[in-house]
GUDOMAR-321952 format. One record per residue (C-alpha): residue number from 0; x, y, z; chain. Coordinates in steps of 0.2 Angstrom, whole numbers. Each point is the difference from the previous one (the first is absolute). Layout:
% residues N
@seq:NUM; X:X; Y:Y; Z:Z; mol:A .
...
This chain:
% residues 485
@seq:0; X:-265; Y:15; Z:172; mol:A .
@seq:1; X:-15; Y:-7; Z:-10; mol:A .
@seq:2; X:-16; Y:9; Z:5; mol:A .
@seq:3; X:-15; Y:-11; Z:2; mol:A .
@seq:4; X:-15; Y:10; Z:-4; mol:A .
@seq:5; X:-17; Y:-5; Z:8; mol:A .
@seq:6; X:-8; Y:17; Z:-2; mol:A .
@seq:7; X:-4; Y:0; Z:-19; mol:A .
@seq:8; X:-18; Y:-6; Z:-5; mol:A .
@seq:9; X:6; Y:-2; Z:-18; mol:A .
@seq:10; X:4; Y:-18; Z:-4; mol:A .
@seq:11; X:12; Y:4; Z:-14; mol:A .
@seq:12; X:15; Y:1; Z:12; mol:A .
@seq:13; X:0; Y:-18; Z:3; mol:A .
@seq:14; X:-10; Y:-8; Z:-15; mol:A .
@seq:15; X:1; Y:6; Z:-18; mol:A .
@seq:16; X:-17; Y:-2; Z:-10; mol:A .
@seq:17; X:-1; Y:-17; Z:-7; mol:A .
@seq:18; X:13; Y:-4; Z:-14; mol:A .
@seq:19; X:-12; Y:-9; Z:-12; mol:A .
@seq:20; X:-12; Y:14; Z:-1; mol:A .
@seq:21; X:13; Y:14; Z:-3; mol:A .
@seq:22; X:8; Y:-11; Z:-13; mol:A .
@seq:23; X:-16; Y:-2; Z:-8; mol:A .
@seq:24; X:-4; Y:19; Z:1; mol:A .
@seq:25; X:16; Y:3; Z:-10; mol:A .
@seq:26; X:-7; Y:-11; Z:-14; mol:A .
@seq:27; X:-17; Y:10; Z:0; mol:A .
@seq:28; X:11; Y:15; Z:-3; mol:A .
@seq:29; X:9; Y:-8; Z:-14; mol:A .
@seq:30; X:-16; Y:-6; Z:-8; mol:A .
@seq:31; X:-7; Y:18; Z:2; mol:A .
@seq:32; X:14; Y:7; Z:-10; mol:A .
@seq:33; X:-3; Y:-13; Z:-14; mol:A .
@seq:34; X:-18; Y:3; Z:-1; mol:A .
@seq:35; X:0; Y:19; Z:2; mol:A .
@seq:36; X:17; Y:6; Z:-7; mol:A .
@seq:37; X:-7; Y:9; Z:-15; mol:A .
@seq:38; X:3; Y:18; Z:-6; mol:A .
@seq:39; X:-14; Y:13; Z:-2; mol:A .
@seq:40; X:-1; Y:-3; Z:-19; mol:A .
@seq:41; X:-5; Y:-18; Z:2; mol:A .
@seq:42; X:-15; Y:-9; Z:7; mol:A .
@seq:43; X:-1; Y:2; Z:19; mol:A .
@seq:44; X:-2; Y:-17; Z:9; mol:A .
@seq:45; X:4; Y:-9; Z:-16; mol:A .
@seq:46; X:-5; Y:-17; Z:8; mol:A .
@seq:47; X:-16; Y:5; Z:8; mol:A .
@seq:48; X:-13; Y:5; Z:-13; mol:A .
@seq:49; X:-13; Y:-10; Z:8; mol:A .
@seq:50; X:2; Y:-15; Z:-12; mol:A .
@seq:51; X:0; Y:-17; Z:8; mol:A .
@seq:52; X:9; Y:-6; Z:-15; mol:A .
@seq:53; X:16; Y:8; Z:7; mol:A .
@seq:54; X:0; Y:-11; Z:15; mol:A .
@seq:55; X:11; Y:-13; Z:-7; mol:A .
@seq:56; X:13; Y:13; Z:-6; mol:A .
@seq:57; X:0; Y:8; Z:17; mol:A .
@seq:58; X:4; Y:-16; Z:8; mol:A .
@seq:59; X:14; Y:-3; Z:-12; mol:A .
@seq:60; X:7; Y:17; Z:4; mol:A .
@seq:61; X:0; Y:-5; Z:19; mol:A .
@seq:62; X:11; Y:-15; Z:-4; mol:A .
@seq:63; X:11; Y:10; Z:-12; mol:A .
@seq:64; X:4; Y:14; Z:13; mol:A .
@seq:65; X:4; Y:-13; Z:14; mol:A .
@seq:66; X:12; Y:-10; Z:-12; mol:A .
@seq:67; X:9; Y:16; Z:-6; mol:A .
@seq:68; X:2; Y:10; Z:16; mol:A .
@seq:69; X:3; Y:-14; Z:13; mol:A .
@seq:70; X:11; Y:-15; Z:2; mol:A .
@seq:71; X:-7; Y:-17; Z:-6; mol:A .
@seq:72; X:-4; Y:-6; Z:17; mol:A .
@seq:73; X:-7; Y:17; Z:6; mol:A .
@seq:74; X:-10; Y:1; Z:-16; mol:A .
@seq:75; X:-8; Y:-17; Z:3; mol:A .
@seq:76; X:-5; Y:6; Z:18; mol:A .
@seq:77; X:-7; Y:16; Z:-6; mol:A .
@seq:78; X:-11; Y:-8; Z:-13; mol:A .
@seq:79; X:-6; Y:-13; Z:12; mol:A .
@seq:80; X:-4; Y:14; Z:13; mol:A .
@seq:81; X:-9; Y:10; Z:-14; mol:A .
@seq:82; X:-11; Y:-15; Z:-4; mol:A .
@seq:83; X:-4; Y:-2; Z:19; mol:A .
@seq:84; X:-3; Y:19; Z:2; mol:A .
@seq:85; X:-12; Y:1; Z:-15; mol:A .
@seq:86; X:-9; Y:-16; Z:5; mol:A .
@seq:87; X:-3; Y:7; Z:18; mol:A .
@seq:88; X:-6; Y:16; Z:-7; mol:A .
@seq:89; X:-12; Y:-9; Z:-11; mol:A .
@seq:90; X:-7; Y:-10; Z:16; mol:A .
@seq:91; X:-1; Y:16; Z:10; mol:A .
@seq:92; X:-10; Y:9; Z:-14; mol:A .
@seq:93; X:-12; Y:-14; Z:-2; mol:A .
@seq:94; X:-2; Y:-1; Z:19; mol:A .
@seq:95; X:-4; Y:19; Z:0; mol:A .
@seq:96; X:-12; Y:-2; Z:-15; mol:A .
@seq:97; X:10; Y:13; Z:-10; mol:A .
@seq:98; X:-3; Y:-9; Z:-16; mol:A .
@seq:99; X:18; Y:3; Z:-6; mol:A .
@seq:100; X:8; Y:-11; Z:-13; mol:A .
@seq:101; X:19; Y:-3; Z:-1; mol:A .
@seq:102; X:1; Y:14; Z:-12; mol:A .
@seq:103; X:-9; Y:12; Z:11; mol:A .
@seq:104; X:13; Y:-5; Z:14; mol:A .
@seq:105; X:14; Y:4; Z:-12; mol:A .
@seq:106; X:-8; Y:16; Z:-5; mol:A .
@seq:107; X:-3; Y:6; Z:18; mol:A .
@seq:108; X:19; Y:-4; Z:4; mol:A .
@seq:109; X:8; Y:9; Z:-14; mol:A .
@seq:110; X:-12; Y:13; Z:-8; mol:A .
@seq:111; X:8; Y:17; Z:0; mol:A .
@seq:112; X:15; Y:-6; Z:10; mol:A .
@seq:113; X:-12; Y:0; Z:14; mol:A .
@seq:114; X:11; Y:-11; Z:12; mol:A .
@seq:115; X:16; Y:10; Z:-3; mol:A .
@seq:116; X:-7; Y:17; Z:4; mol:A .
@seq:117; X:-5; Y:5; Z:-18; mol:A .
@seq:118; X:-16; Y:9; Z:5; mol:A .
@seq:119; X:-8; Y:6; Z:16; mol:A .
@seq:120; X:-6; Y:-14; Z:11; mol:A .
@seq:121; X:-18; Y:-5; Z:0; mol:A .
@seq:122; X:-8; Y:9; Z:15; mol:A .
@seq:123; X:-12; Y:-14; Z:5; mol:A .
@seq:124; X:14; Y:-13; Z:-1; mol:A .
@seq:125; X:7; Y:-11; Z:-14; mol:A .
@seq:126; X:-13; Y:-13; Z:-3; mol:A .
@seq:127; X:12; Y:-15; Z:0; mol:A .
@seq:128; X:8; Y:5; Z:17; mol:A .
@seq:129; X:-18; Y:3; Z:7; mol:A .
@seq:130; X:-6; Y:-17; Z:-5; mol:A .
@seq:131; X:16; Y:-8; Z:6; mol:A .
@seq:132; X:-1; Y:8; Z:17; mol:A .
@seq:133; X:-19; Y:-4; Z:1; mol:A .
@seq:134; X:4; Y:-18; Z:-2; mol:A .
@seq:135; X:15; Y:1; Z:13; mol:A .
@seq:136; X:-12; Y:8; Z:13; mol:A .
@seq:137; X:-13; Y:-13; Z:-5; mol:A .
@seq:138; X:12; Y:-14; Z:6; mol:A .
@seq:139; X:7; Y:10; Z:15; mol:A .
@seq:140; X:-17; Y:6; Z:7; mol:A .
@seq:141; X:-10; Y:-16; Z:-5; mol:A .
@seq:142; X:-14; Y:10; Z:-8; mol:A .
@seq:143; X:-3; Y:6; Z:-18; mol:A .
@seq:144; X:8; Y:17; Z:-4; mol:A .
@seq:145; X:-3; Y:8; Z:-17; mol:A .
@seq:146; X:12; Y:10; Z:-10; mol:A .
@seq:147; X:-12; Y:15; Z:-1; mol:A .
@seq:148; X:-1; Y:0; Z:19; mol:A .
@seq:149; X:19; Y:6; Z:1; mol:A .
@seq:150; X:6; Y:18; Z:-2; mol:A .
@seq:151; X:18; Y:0; Z:-5; mol:A .
@seq:152; X:12; Y:10; Z:11; mol:A .
@seq:153; X:19; Y:4; Z:0; mol:A .
@seq:154; X:3; Y:-9; Z:16; mol:A .
@seq:155; X:-9; Y:-1; Z:17; mol:A .
@seq:156; X:5; Y:18; Z:5; mol:A .
@seq:157; X:-9; Y:7; Z:-15; mol:A .
@seq:158; X:-15; Y:-10; Z:4; mol:A .
@seq:159; X:0; Y:6; Z:18; mol:A .
@seq:160; X:2; Y:18; Z:-5; mol:A .
@seq:161; X:-14; Y:-1; Z:-13; mol:A .
@seq:162; X:-12; Y:-8; Z:12; mol:A .
@seq:163; X:2; Y:14; Z:13; mol:A .
@seq:164; X:0; Y:13; Z:-13; mol:A .
@seq:165; X:-16; Y:-7; Z:-6; mol:A .
@seq:166; X:-8; Y:-1; Z:17; mol:A .
@seq:167; X:8; Y:15; Z:8; mol:A .
@seq:168; X:-2; Y:19; Z:-2; mol:A .
@seq:169; X:8; Y:0; Z:-17; mol:A .
@seq:170; X:-14; Y:-12; Z:-6; mol:A .
@seq:171; X:-18; Y:-3; Z:7; mol:A .
@seq:172; X:4; Y:5; Z:18; mol:A .
@seq:173; X:-6; Y:-17; Z:7; mol:A .
@seq:174; X:16; Y:0; Z:12; mol:A .
@seq:175; X:4; Y:17; Z:6; mol:A .
@seq:176; X:6; Y:9; Z:16; mol:A .
@seq:177; X:-10; Y:-6; Z:16; mol:A .
@seq:178; X:-5; Y:-16; Z:-8; mol:A .
@seq:179; X:4; Y:-17; Z:8; mol:A .
@seq:180; X:9; Y:-15; Z:-7; mol:A .
@seq:181; X:6; Y:-16; Z:8; mol:A .
@seq:182; X:17; Y:-7; Z:-3; mol:A .
@seq:183; X:12; Y:-13; Z:8; mol:A .
@seq:184; X:15; Y:5; Z:10; mol:A .
@seq:185; X:14; Y:-2; Z:-4; mol:A .
@seq:186; X:-2; Y:4; Z:-18; mol:A .
@seq:187; X:10; Y:5; Z:-15; mol:A .
@seq:188; X:5; Y:18; Z:6; mol:A .
@seq:189; X:-6; Y:10; Z:-15; mol:A .
@seq:190; X:-18; Y:-5; Z:4; mol:A .
@seq:191; X:2; Y:9; Z:17; mol:A .
@seq:192; X:7; Y:15; Z:-9; mol:A .
@seq:193; X:-14; Y:0; Z:-13; mol:A .
@seq:194; X:-13; Y:2; Z:13; mol:A .
@seq:195; X:9; Y:12; Z:12; mol:A .
@seq:196; X:3; Y:12; Z:-14; mol:A .
@seq:197; X:-18; Y:-1; Z:-5; mol:A .
@seq:198; X:-7; Y:2; Z:17; mol:A .
@seq:199; X:-9; Y:-16; Z:0; mol:A .
@seq:200; X:-3; Y:-9; Z:17; mol:A .
@seq:201; X:8; Y:-18; Z:1; mol:A .
@seq:202; X:-7; Y:-12; Z:12; mol:A .
@seq:203; X:13; Y:-14; Z:2; mol:A .
@seq:204; X:-1; Y:-18; Z:1; mol:A .
@seq:205; X:15; Y:-6; Z:9; mol:A .
@seq:206; X:9; Y:-15; Z:-7; mol:A .
@seq:207; X:13; Y:-9; Z:10; mol:A .
@seq:208; X:16; Y:2; Z:-10; mol:A .
@seq:209; X:7; Y:-16; Z:6; mol:A .
@seq:210; X:-15; Y:-11; Z:-3; mol:A .
@seq:211; X:-11; Y:9; Z:-12; mol:A .
@seq:212; X:-15; Y:-2; Z:11; mol:A .
@seq:213; X:-13; Y:14; Z:1; mol:A .
@seq:214; X:-5; Y:7; Z:17; mol:A .
@seq:215; X:-19; Y:-6; Z:1; mol:A .
@seq:216; X:-4; Y:15; Z:12; mol:A .
@seq:217; X:5; Y:12; Z:-15; mol:A .
@seq:218; X:-13; Y:-9; Z:-11; mol:A .
@seq:219; X:-14; Y:2; Z:12; mol:A .
@seq:220; X:5; Y:18; Z:3; mol:A .
@seq:221; X:-1; Y:4; Z:-18; mol:A .
@seq:222; X:-17; Y:-9; Z:-3; mol:A .
@seq:223; X:-7; Y:11; Z:14; mol:A .
@seq:224; X:6; Y:16; Z:-7; mol:A .
@seq:225; X:-13; Y:14; Z:-2; mol:A .
@seq:226; X:9; Y:9; Z:-14; mol:A .
@seq:227; X:-2; Y:-8; Z:-17; mol:A .
@seq:228; X:15; Y:-10; Z:-6; mol:A .
@seq:229; X:2; Y:6; Z:-18; mol:A .
@seq:230; X:14; Y:-12; Z:-5; mol:A .
@seq:231; X:10; Y:-15; Z:7; mol:A .
@seq:232; X:18; Y:0; Z:-6; mol:A .
@seq:233; X:7; Y:-18; Z:0; mol:A .
@seq:234; X:18; Y:-4; Z:-5; mol:A .
@seq:235; X:-1; Y:-19; Z:-1; mol:A .
@seq:236; X:12; Y:-8; Z:1; mol:A .
@seq:237; X:7; Y:14; Z:11; mol:A .
@seq:238; X:15; Y:11; Z:-3; mol:A .
@seq:239; X:9; Y:1; Z:12; mol:A .
@seq:240; X:-4; Y:-15; Z:11; mol:A .
@seq:241; X:0; Y:-13; Z:-15; mol:A .
@seq:242; X:-16; Y:-9; Z:6; mol:A .
@seq:243; X:-15; Y:-4; Z:-9; mol:A .
@seq:244; X:-17; Y:4; Z:9; mol:A .
@seq:245; X:-9; Y:-14; Z:9; mol:A .
@seq:246; X:-17; Y:-6; Z:-4; mol:A .
@seq:247; X:-6; Y:7; Z:17; mol:A .
@seq:248; X:7; Y:17; Z:-5; mol:A .
@seq:249; X:-7; Y:0; Z:-17; mol:A .
@seq:250; X:-17; Y:-4; Z:7; mol:A .
@seq:251; X:1; Y:14; Z:12; mol:A .
@seq:252; X:4; Y:12; Z:-15; mol:A .
@seq:253; X:-15; Y:-6; Z:-9; mol:A .
@seq:254; X:-11; Y:3; Z:15; mol:A .
@seq:255; X:6; Y:18; Z:2; mol:A .
@seq:256; X:-2; Y:3; Z:-19; mol:A .
@seq:257; X:-18; Y:-6; Z:1; mol:A .
@seq:258; X:-4; Y:9; Z:16; mol:A .
@seq:259; X:6; Y:17; Z:-8; mol:A .
@seq:260; X:-2; Y:-4; Z:-18; mol:A .
@seq:261; X:18; Y:4; Z:-3; mol:A .
@seq:262; X:11; Y:-1; Z:-15; mol:A .
@seq:263; X:14; Y:-13; Z:2; mol:A .
@seq:264; X:17; Y:6; Z:-8; mol:A .
@seq:265; X:12; Y:-15; Z:0; mol:A .
@seq:266; X:18; Y:0; Z:-5; mol:A .
@seq:267; X:5; Y:-18; Z:-4; mol:A .
@seq:268; X:17; Y:2; Z:-8; mol:A .
@seq:269; X:8; Y:-14; Z:11; mol:A .
@seq:270; X:-15; Y:-13; Z:-2; mol:A .
@seq:271; X:9; Y:-12; Z:-12; mol:A .
@seq:272; X:14; Y:-3; Z:13; mol:A .
@seq:273; X:-13; Y:-10; Z:10; mol:A .
@seq:274; X:-8; Y:-17; Z:-6; mol:A .
@seq:275; X:-19; Y:-3; Z:2; mol:A .
@seq:276; X:-3; Y:16; Z:10; mol:A .
@seq:277; X:-17; Y:7; Z:2; mol:A .
@seq:278; X:-2; Y:18; Z:-5; mol:A .
@seq:279; X:-13; Y:13; Z:3; mol:A .
@seq:280; X:-6; Y:-3; Z:-18; mol:A .
@seq:281; X:-5; Y:-17; Z:5; mol:A .
@seq:282; X:-14; Y:7; Z:11; mol:A .
@seq:283; X:-16; Y:5; Z:-11; mol:A .
@seq:284; X:-5; Y:13; Z:12; mol:A .
@seq:285; X:17; Y:8; Z:-1; mol:A .
@seq:286; X:3; Y:-3; Z:-19; mol:A .
@seq:287; X:-15; Y:11; Z:-5; mol:A .
@seq:288; X:8; Y:15; Z:9; mol:A .
@seq:289; X:18; Y:-4; Z:-5; mol:A .
@seq:290; X:13; Y:10; Z:-9; mol:A .
@seq:291; X:16; Y:-11; Z:-1; mol:A .
@seq:292; X:17; Y:6; Z:-5; mol:A .
@seq:293; X:14; Y:-11; Z:-6; mol:A .
@seq:294; X:16; Y:0; Z:-10; mol:A .
@seq:295; X:13; Y:-11; Z:-6; mol:A .
@seq:296; X:14; Y:9; Z:8; mol:A .
@seq:297; X:5; Y:-12; Z:15; mol:A .
@seq:298; X:-5; Y:-17; Z:-6; mol:A .
@seq:299; X:9; Y:2; Z:-17; mol:A .
@seq:300; X:15; Y:9; Z:9; mol:A .
@seq:301; X:-2; Y:14; Z:-12; mol:A .
@seq:302; X:-5; Y:16; Z:9; mol:A .
@seq:303; X:6; Y:10; Z:-15; mol:A .
@seq:304; X:-13; Y:-7; Z:-12; mol:A .
@seq:305; X:-14; Y:10; Z:7; mol:A .
@seq:306; X:-15; Y:-11; Z:-5; mol:A .
@seq:307; X:-15; Y:-3; Z:11; mol:A .
@seq:308; X:-19; Y:2; Z:0; mol:A .
@seq:309; X:-15; Y:5; Z:10; mol:A .
@seq:310; X:-13; Y:-14; Z:1; mol:A .
@seq:311; X:-18; Y:5; Z:2; mol:A .
@seq:312; X:-12; Y:-14; Z:-4; mol:A .
@seq:313; X:-16; Y:2; Z:-10; mol:A .
@seq:314; X:-9; Y:-2; Z:17; mol:A .
@seq:315; X:10; Y:13; Z:9; mol:A .
@seq:316; X:-1; Y:12; Z:-15; mol:A .
@seq:317; X:-19; Y:-1; Z:2; mol:A .
@seq:318; X:-1; Y:0; Z:19; mol:A .
@seq:319; X:13; Y:13; Z:3; mol:A .
@seq:320; X:-8; Y:12; Z:-13; mol:A .
@seq:321; X:-18; Y:-2; Z:5; mol:A .
@seq:322; X:1; Y:-4; Z:19; mol:A .
@seq:323; X:15; Y:9; Z:7; mol:A .
@seq:324; X:5; Y:14; Z:-12; mol:A .
@seq:325; X:-17; Y:3; Z:-7; mol:A .
@seq:326; X:-1; Y:18; Z:6; mol:A .
@seq:327; X:18; Y:5; Z:-5; mol:A .
@seq:328; X:2; Y:-2; Z:-18; mol:A .
@seq:329; X:-10; Y:16; Z:-5; mol:A .
@seq:330; X:-4; Y:-8; Z:-17; mol:A .
@seq:331; X:19; Y:3; Z:-5; mol:A .
@seq:332; X:5; Y:-19; Z:1; mol:A .
@seq:333; X:-9; Y:-15; Z:-7; mol:A .
@seq:334; X:6; Y:-11; Z:15; mol:A .
@seq:335; X:14; Y:-4; Z:12; mol:A .
@seq:336; X:10; Y:-8; Z:-14; mol:A .
@seq:337; X:-1; Y:15; Z:-11; mol:A .
@seq:338; X:5; Y:12; Z:15; mol:A .
@seq:339; X:15; Y:-11; Z:4; mol:A .
@seq:340; X:5; Y:-1; Z:-18; mol:A .
@seq:341; X:-1; Y:19; Z:-2; mol:A .
@seq:342; X:9; Y:3; Z:17; mol:A .
@seq:343; X:16; Y:-9; Z:-7; mol:A .
@seq:344; X:4; Y:17; Z:-8; mol:A .
@seq:345; X:15; Y:9; Z:6; mol:A .
@seq:346; X:-10; Y:16; Z:-2; mol:A .
@seq:347; X:-2; Y:4; Z:19; mol:A .
@seq:348; X:-17; Y:6; Z:4; mol:A .
@seq:349; X:-4; Y:0; Z:-19; mol:A .
@seq:350; X:-5; Y:-19; Z:0; mol:A .
@seq:351; X:0; Y:-6; Z:-18; mol:A .
@seq:352; X:13; Y:10; Z:-7; mol:A .
@seq:353; X:15; Y:-8; Z:-9; mol:A .
@seq:354; X:-10; Y:-16; Z:0; mol:A .
@seq:355; X:10; Y:-6; Z:-16; mol:A .
@seq:356; X:15; Y:-3; Z:11; mol:A .
@seq:357; X:-8; Y:-9; Z:14; mol:A .
@seq:358; X:2; Y:-18; Z:-6; mol:A .
@seq:359; X:14; Y:-12; Z:3; mol:A .
@seq:360; X:14; Y:3; Z:-13; mol:A .
@seq:361; X:2; Y:-12; Z:-13; mol:A .
@seq:362; X:17; Y:-7; Z:5; mol:A .
@seq:363; X:-7; Y:-3; Z:18; mol:A .
@seq:364; X:-15; Y:-9; Z:-8; mol:A .
@seq:365; X:13; Y:-11; Z:-10; mol:A .
@seq:366; X:11; Y:-5; Z:15; mol:A .
@seq:367; X:-16; Y:-2; Z:11; mol:A .
@seq:368; X:-7; Y:-13; Z:-13; mol:A .
@seq:369; X:16; Y:-9; Z:-1; mol:A .
@seq:370; X:2; Y:-1; Z:19; mol:A .
@seq:371; X:-18; Y:-6; Z:4; mol:A .
@seq:372; X:-1; Y:-12; Z:-14; mol:A .
@seq:373; X:18; Y:-7; Z:-1; mol:A .
@seq:374; X:6; Y:3; Z:18; mol:A .
@seq:375; X:-10; Y:-12; Z:10; mol:A .
@seq:376; X:14; Y:-12; Z:4; mol:A .
@seq:377; X:12; Y:13; Z:5; mol:A .
@seq:378; X:-13; Y:9; Z:10; mol:A .
@seq:379; X:-5; Y:-15; Z:10; mol:A .
@seq:380; X:19; Y:-3; Z:4; mol:A .
@seq:381; X:2; Y:18; Z:5; mol:A .
@seq:382; X:-15; Y:-2; Z:13; mol:A .
@seq:383; X:7; Y:-16; Z:7; mol:A .
@seq:384; X:17; Y:8; Z:2; mol:A .
@seq:385; X:-7; Y:15; Z:9; mol:A .
@seq:386; X:-10; Y:-12; Z:11; mol:A .
@seq:387; X:16; Y:-8; Z:5; mol:A .
@seq:388; X:9; Y:16; Z:3; mol:A .
@seq:389; X:-14; Y:6; Z:12; mol:A .
@seq:390; X:2; Y:-16; Z:10; mol:A .
@seq:391; X:19; Y:2; Z:1; mol:A .
@seq:392; X:-2; Y:18; Z:6; mol:A .
@seq:393; X:-12; Y:-4; Z:14; mol:A .
@seq:394; X:9; Y:-16; Z:5; mol:A .
@seq:395; X:16; Y:9; Z:1; mol:A .
@seq:396; X:-7; Y:13; Z:11; mol:A .
@seq:397; X:-9; Y:-13; Z:11; mol:A .
@seq:398; X:-17; Y:8; Z:-3; mol:A .
@seq:399; X:-15; Y:-10; Z:-5; mol:A .
@seq:400; X:-5; Y:2; Z:-18; mol:A .
@seq:401; X:-19; Y:1; Z:-1; mol:A .
@seq:402; X:-3; Y:-1; Z:-19; mol:A .
@seq:403; X:5; Y:17; Z:-6; mol:A .
@seq:404; X:9; Y:2; Z:-17; mol:A .
@seq:405; X:10; Y:13; Z:-9; mol:A .
@seq:406; X:1; Y:12; Z:15; mol:A .
@seq:407; X:2; Y:-2; Z:18; mol:A .
@seq:408; X:-2; Y:12; Z:15; mol:A .
@seq:409; X:11; Y:-3; Z:15; mol:A .
@seq:410; X:-1; Y:8; Z:17; mol:A .
@seq:411; X:18; Y:1; Z:5; mol:A .
@seq:412; X:-5; Y:1; Z:18; mol:A .
@seq:413; X:-4; Y:-19; Z:-1; mol:A .
@seq:414; X:18; Y:-5; Z:-4; mol:A .
@seq:415; X:9; Y:15; Z:8; mol:A .
@seq:416; X:11; Y:-2; Z:16; mol:A .
@seq:417; X:-5; Y:11; Z:15; mol:A .
@seq:418; X:14; Y:12; Z:-4; mol:A .
@seq:419; X:-5; Y:2; Z:-18; mol:A .
@seq:420; X:-18; Y:4; Z:5; mol:A .
@seq:421; X:6; Y:15; Z:9; mol:A .
@seq:422; X:9; Y:7; Z:-15; mol:A .
@seq:423; X:-8; Y:12; Z:-12; mol:A .
@seq:424; X:-7; Y:-10; Z:-15; mol:A .
@seq:425; X:9; Y:11; Z:-13; mol:A .
@seq:426; X:16; Y:-4; Z:8; mol:A .
@seq:427; X:-4; Y:-19; Z:0; mol:A .
@seq:428; X:-5; Y:1; Z:-19; mol:A .
@seq:429; X:16; Y:10; Z:-4; mol:A .
@seq:430; X:10; Y:-14; Z:9; mol:A .
@seq:431; X:-9; Y:-13; Z:-11; mol:A .
@seq:432; X:4; Y:10; Z:-15; mol:A .
@seq:433; X:18; Y:2; Z:4; mol:A .
@seq:434; X:1; Y:-19; Z:2; mol:A .
@seq:435; X:-6; Y:-2; Z:-18; mol:A .
@seq:436; X:-19; Y:-1; Z:1; mol:A .
@seq:437; X:-13; Y:13; Z:-6; mol:A .
@seq:438; X:-17; Y:-1; Z:8; mol:A .
@seq:439; X:-15; Y:11; Z:-1; mol:A .
@seq:440; X:-8; Y:8; Z:15; mol:A .
@seq:441; X:-18; Y:-4; Z:1; mol:A .
@seq:442; X:-8; Y:12; Z:12; mol:A .
@seq:443; X:-9; Y:11; Z:-13; mol:A .
@seq:444; X:-8; Y:-15; Z:-8; mol:A .
@seq:445; X:-11; Y:0; Z:16; mol:A .
@seq:446; X:-15; Y:12; Z:2; mol:A .
@seq:447; X:1; Y:14; Z:12; mol:A .
@seq:448; X:-12; Y:-8; Z:12; mol:A .
@seq:449; X:10; Y:-16; Z:-1; mol:A .
@seq:450; X:16; Y:9; Z:4; mol:A .
@seq:451; X:-9; Y:8; Z:15; mol:A .
@seq:452; X:-6; Y:-16; Z:6; mol:A .
@seq:453; X:16; Y:-9; Z:0; mol:A .
@seq:454; X:19; Y:4; Z:-3; mol:A .
@seq:455; X:4; Y:-5; Z:-18; mol:A .
@seq:456; X:17; Y:9; Z:-1; mol:A .
@seq:457; X:10; Y:-16; Z:1; mol:A .
@seq:458; X:-9; Y:-9; Z:-14; mol:A .
@seq:459; X:9; Y:-2; Z:-17; mol:A .
@seq:460; X:-6; Y:-6; Z:-17; mol:A .
@seq:461; X:10; Y:-12; Z:-10; mol:A .
@seq:462; X:-2; Y:-4; Z:-18; mol:A .
@seq:463; X:6; Y:-18; Z:-4; mol:A .
@seq:464; X:1; Y:-3; Z:-18; mol:A .
@seq:465; X:16; Y:8; Z:-4; mol:A .
@seq:466; X:14; Y:-10; Z:8; mol:A .
@seq:467; X:6; Y:-17; Z:-3; mol:A .
@seq:468; X:-4; Y:-14; Z:13; mol:A .
@seq:469; X:17; Y:3; Z:8; mol:A .
@seq:470; X:-1; Y:18; Z:-1; mol:A .
@seq:471; X:-17; Y:-1; Z:9; mol:A .
@seq:472; X:7; Y:-11; Z:14; mol:A .
@seq:473; X:15; Y:12; Z:2; mol:A .
@seq:474; X:-11; Y:15; Z:1; mol:A .
@seq:475; X:-10; Y:-8; Z:14; mol:A .
@seq:476; X:15; Y:-5; Z:9; mol:A .
@seq:477; X:7; Y:17; Z:0; mol:A .
@seq:478; X:-16; Y:8; Z:6; mol:A .
@seq:479; X:-1; Y:-13; Z:14; mol:A .
@seq:480; X:18; Y:3; Z:5; mol:A .
@seq:481; X:-1; Y:19; Z:0; mol:A .
@seq:482; X:-16; Y:1; Z:11; mol:A .
@seq:483; X:7; Y:-13; Z:12; mol:A .
@seq:484; X:14; Y:11; Z:5; mol:A .
């Protein structure tokens, strides 16, 4: 029996990272060998002595490697991709005012076998990847993002850990036991665990898992809180519901943040699955207090790459440092960016230790650049295929699809027979699994207060990128059939 797995949040089960990018990455590796394969007795980085006269020779070597190592057809493709790749990097560097010549770009790509892991990664982030992502966010957010406003991280989880290490008891103690934060419910379960373990009080904003709509009474309740709200945690678009926040909800967040002078910490990993969606960064009163975490994991179908960033705009760096955290730095940190940069350290309470290994490793930089620059067509196709599969799943179940993407939350009670509703939910889910579909129980994505208000035990989360269209349809049919018995 073929198992149809709807429980895994990783996209790699159903889509491989885009082919063109991975093929091009192999070419970068081949070029690195050609440029840097020298023994210790000879010149290191033979072709990178900071002489512009070498540029013509370097470009000849690029063509030579393609023609010698690949078939004629593939060599022609790779040479064409190389020209497009470098031309795009030139545009990016110009847009970001880096002042890089074409030679400078070659140098940043190949010096010290940097992209193939020949040296420790640059802790602040590789300049070409930071510039590329800044331009990507400029397009996505509709506002100018600068490379120096990004702090390179090894995936969103690294950024989440660094942020709470910086602000928590290990860092400046801005967020510690007894303090209050606001967070949506349901939410990606590890966030609930972070605050429970730290003894931080969470005030929940309840989101309808079937529609993505916020409970307006909750917004009013939070605005009237007497305790200071130290931070608002926003996973937008949301995991596990799959919805992007509405304009009404985001305006409510801005009001709360203004009333309490709160930090806003946003996890935006799923943003690029939505077209023309407004984000919290688009509100000036929110942006000045915003720490935003993102990664390439999901949109590039490459969760193993471990590349992302923390975005703190110049405005936010100034405002958070001088108007929110002004009494917490103890002259130890220059500003919030400096604190977050040092908190990437894996040294536990010793923030700043082992800083030399906290950057994105070279091979991850190379594949990330390849994906972002050359993967646009395949990425767009992936998003459209996913959008279609979400519709197939909901249509087959006979449930209204309200605009969520990637994930879905289904209360089985909506489609269960009266007999099924009387059965223990674990037995129902076991029967679904025996029939060939694996789903994830979603009870613990909800806050404790939410679970006390309403029974969430029959809610499941489904992850929809990984099956074919037919597999998605079949999975929905099986779920529907099992719970109808």
